[in-house]
VOVO-784722 format. One line per field, with one value per residue (C-alpha): residue in one letter; x, y, z. Coordinates in steps of 0.02 Angstrom, whole numbers, always signed. Layout:
<recs>
type c(a / ...) $
u c(X / ...) $
v c(Y / ...) $
w c(Z / ...) $
</recs>
This chain:
<recs>
type c(x / x / x / x / x / x / x / x / x / x / x / x / x / x / x / x / x / x / x / x / x / x / x / x / x / x / x / x / x / x / x / x / x / x / x / x / x / x / x / x / x / x / x / x / x / x / x / x / x / x / x / x / x / x / x / x / x / x / x / x / x / x / x / x / x / x / x / x / x / x / x / x / x / x / x / x / x / x / x / x / x / x / x / x / x / x / x / x / x / x) $
u c(+122 / +29 / -106 / -55 / -208 / -180 / -286 / -277 / -201 / -20 / -44 / +103 / +218 / +157 / +143 / -55 / +4 / -109 / -92 / +71 / +128 / +220 / +367 / +307 / +513 / +537 / +386 / +275 / +176 / +107 / +242 / +355 / +253 / +264 / +460 / +445 / +323 / +435 / +568 / +488 / +402 / +516 / +406 / +260 / +295 / +286 / +104 / +21 / +101 / +162 / +363 / +284 / +249 / +71 / -61 / -109 / -254 / -365 / -296 / -363 / -333 / -388 / -291 / -402 / -584 / -530 / -505 / -301 / -260 / -81 / +51 / +108 / -24 / +47 / +12 / +29 / +57 / -112 / -130 / -222 / -182 / -319 / -259 / -381 / -393 / -552 / -663 / -667 / -801 / -995) $
v c(+497 / +414 / +257 / +82 / -60 / -202 / -345 / -514 / -553 / -480 / -590 / -688 / -532 / -424 / -561 / -504 / -346 / -252 / -53 / +11 / +170 / +242 / +406 / +563 / +613 / +597 / +486 / +619 / +451 / +308 / +234 / +298 / +215 / +58 / +67 / +123 / -60 / -177 / -126 / -190 / -309 / -404 / -419 / -357 / -228 / -360 / -428 / -270 / -189 / -280 / -290 / -113 / -26 / -34 / -45 / -254 / -284 / -377 / -234 / -79 / +82 / +221 / +360 / +414 / +403 / +434 / +269 / +275 / +207 / +247 / +216 / +414 / +505 / +625 / +587 / +668 / +693 / +633 / +552 / +346 / +236 / +94 / -51 / -171 / -366 / -402 / -554 / -669 / -817 / -810) $
w c(+826 / +652 / +719 / +614 / +629 / +547 / +484 / +559 / +397 / +466 / +653 / +603 / +537 / +701 / +849 / +856 / +881 / +756 / +853 / +794 / +829 / +715 / +757 / +666 / +663 / +455 / +397 / +287 / +159 / +187 / +103 / +268 / +377 / +273 / +295 / +506 / +453 / +374 / +506 / +661 / +598 / +455 / +272 / +339 / +212 / +61 / +87 / +89 / -49 / -220 / -296 / -382 / -240 / -269 / -129 / -160 / -221 / -50 / +45 / +61 / +155 / +240 / +301 / +442 / +313 / +162 / +48 / -42 / -169 / -186 / -49 / -103 / +22 / +127 / +316 / +449 / +640 / +734 / +566 / +607 / +460 / +464 / +356 / +295 / +217 / +73 / +139 / +17 / -44 / -64) $
</recs>
C-alpha cells in the first residue's frame, strides 16, 4: 500500500479526501501512482502533471523525505508520497 497526501488545490477533484491509499500491486513508479489517482479522480492528473508528463512547476512531490523532479522515480509498498502545492504572494 502506498499512502498519498494530496494538496488542497485538488480538493474539488478528490472531494477533500486528501489522504489516499493506492494498492502497490502493479505500481512501480510515481507515474503509476498518478495513473491510479486519475482512475479514482478523473482530471486530477492534469492538475499535477503537464502535457509533457512533467511535474507542474507549482507542484512539489516527495517520495518519503526526498523531493523528486520526475515521475520515473520508483515507489514500493509502504512508501509515502506527498504532493505539495506552491504558495505565492507577496
